[in-house]
Structures are given as C-alpha cells and as structure tokens.
C-alpha positions, 0 to 999 in steps of 0.5 A, a space after each residue: 471511533 471507527 468510521 462507518 459507511 454512512 459517515 464517509 464523505 459524499 464528495 467524490 474526487 475519483 471519477 468514473 471512466 478511468 484507464 485502470 484495469 477491470 477489477 483494479 485494487 488500486 481504484 478501490 483503494 484510491 477512491 477512499 484515500 482521496 475521500 480521506 484527504 479532501 480538497 486541500 491536497 497536492 499529490 505527486 506521482 511517479 511513472 506507475 499504474 497510478 499515472 495511467 489511472 489519472 489519465 493523459 493530459 489534458 484529461 484526468 479522472 481525479 479532481 485534485 492537483 497532481 504533479 507527475 515526477 520521475 520514477 525515483 523521485 516521489 519523496 524528493 518531489 514531495 519534499 520540494 512541494 513542502 518547501 515551496 508551500 512553506 516559502 509561500 506561507 501556505 500551511 493548510 495543504 496536505 502533501 502526498 507522494 504515492 508510488 507503487 512497490 517498484 517505485 518505493 521498495 526499489 527505485 525510490 527508496 533512497 529519496 524516501 529514506 532521506 526524507 524520512 531521516 529528515 522527518 519531512 512533513 508529508 504523507 507517503 503512500 505505497 500501493 503494493 501490488 508486489 511487482 512492476 505491473 505497469 511494465 509487464 509483471 516483472 519481479 520487485 523486492 516486494 514480490 513474495 516467495 514462490 510467485 511467477 513473474 516474467 523475470 522469475 519464471 521458475 518462481 521467486 526464491 526470496 521472501 518479500 522485503 519488509 518495507 514496513 520495518 524499514 520505515 518504522 526504523 526511521 522513527 517516523 511518527 506514523 506507519 500503517 498497513 491497509 487493504 482495499 478489502 477493508 476500505 473503512 480501516 484504510 480510510 481511518 488510517 489515511 484520515 489519521 495520518 493527515 492530522 500528524 506532522 512529520 513523515 508518515 508512511 502507509 503501505 496498501 496491499 493491492 491485488 492485481 488481477 492481470 499481474 496475479 492472475 485471478 478473475 476480476 470479480 474476486 478482488 475483495 475475496 482475495 484481499 480478505 484472504 490475504 489478511 485471513 492467512 496473515 500474508 498481509 497484516 493490518 496494523 499501525 505504529 503511532 509514536 512507537 506504539 504497535 497495534 493490530 487493527 481491524 480484521 487482524 485485531 479480531 484474528 488475534 482475539 480469536 486465535 484463528 487464521 487460514 492456511 497460506 495455501 488457501 490464498 496462493 491456490 487462487 492466483 495464477 502467479 503461484 502456479 509453479 510454487 512447489 509444496 516445500 515452498 508452500 511449507 516454507 512460506 507458511 512457516 515464515 508467515 507463522 513466525 511473523 504473525 507470532 511476532 506481531 501478536 507479541 508486539 500487540 499484546 505487550 
C-alpha cells in the first residue's frame, strides 16, 4: 500500500536553516529519506554537497548520527560501521552511505562494487545531480549527452553511465530509482530498503538549480518533466523482479511520454546542445524506455 501525505511521520530529522542552495533538490529528497529511516540510523557521507548541507562542526542541521569520510570510501566506511555494530551485538541500526554521482559513479565505484559483491548489509543512496556540483560543475560519468560543464564546454558527447544496471548486475536484493518530485514514491522505496538485508542501492535524480541552470522555483516542475520525458524512469528491482513505479508506471499504461526537447530547453546547461544531439538523445531515451516496458510487462 502506497504511503499518503497524511501517513508520513511527523518527526523531522532534517532541520531548517541549512547551507544548501536555494531550490536544492537534495534538501527535498533528504527530508523524506530521513523520515523513512528514523532514529536508529548511522549515516556516512563523503566530501559532497551533502556535507555542506549537514553543516560545520560543532553545528549541524541533521538530528541523526553522521560520520564524514573520504571521497572514495563511502561504501568502505559503511562496511566498517556494519562490522563494528556486529562486533558489539547491535542489530537494530540501519547503516546508510550517501554520496553524489561523482562519489558513486566515478571515485567511489571500487569500494561500492566490492561491498555489493560481498552483499554487505547496508543501504547505499546516490543523489545524482549529474556532475561535480560542489566543486564548480565539472563533468561526471553521470552527466547526460549534450550538457555543458566547465570541463565539457562544447557539451558532453557520451551518454550517461547506467549505474543502475551496474548495481543490478551485482545480484543485490534491491535496487531502485527515485525523484524528489515524487517524494512519496521515494519515501516508500527507502522504507522498503530499510527492511531488506544485504546491499541495497537507491539512485535519486537531483535537479541542481545552479549546476543545471534553472530558476529555483522550477525544481519540482523539472523533476516531473524528467520523468514525463523518460529521461529519468522510476522503477525498482527486488530479488531480480523489475517493476515500473509511480508516474512511470502510469505512463506505461497510458503509452504517453513527452519529448526530450521539453526537458532540455528549460536548462541552461543544454544551451549549446545541437539539433542532431537532441535527436540522438531522443532515440536513446526511446530505446531505453522500450526496454523498460518489455521488462515491466514480462
């Protein structure tokens, strides 16, 4: 049964007055992530936008225990925390590593892959804002084709790495994608992941106003457009079973999705994208969406 707004926990673990940017997609997502996780949670976070959001010691905007770790070692840190809790006989904590796409797709993939291969019992969440936003908007392997970054001034020419497929290939018990534009879908996936043992992986699309170049009041609109164009697809894979969820499931039934151009034209990072790149991107999205539909209907 899907959670309704009235059923969300009233307890707030994410407090106002953070150092996050105005219109930050991570702030909206993080509030619901922490509600789903609850009190008995230990977080480990590398250098990233999220460490900025948490604040400078001895002040913080988050009420849960957090350990700051090096950029490459989020999953290794989570593995160590799990081992320590097991040695102490503490079985009632949820260990969560949270990193951006740079710290997941690129710098942290070795430790994450090793942990997933061992099926270490923790939840890993990647907040994917499609670039190294905390250090000035550099390209990551999550940056989509056609996007401008400070290290791809004439647009990125490669497609985004399919990290969801990489994690699913490790045969872990649960992988899922989510969006802050659909917070109840996000909440339910984190709440479900909390109850599962082994390595769990959730990847969240995080629109970034300064990095993507859109007005801060357009955060939710842009997040929804990402799903409506199938640039971002909501789904989960539980014990090898694939399911479209939420808005993406509705789109599968209706057979309707919006053109990619509706999404890219609202973002300054796509100001240099060429017409043939839009066509190429649309064809890539269409093919990927058809593959998702086939898996969902099989």
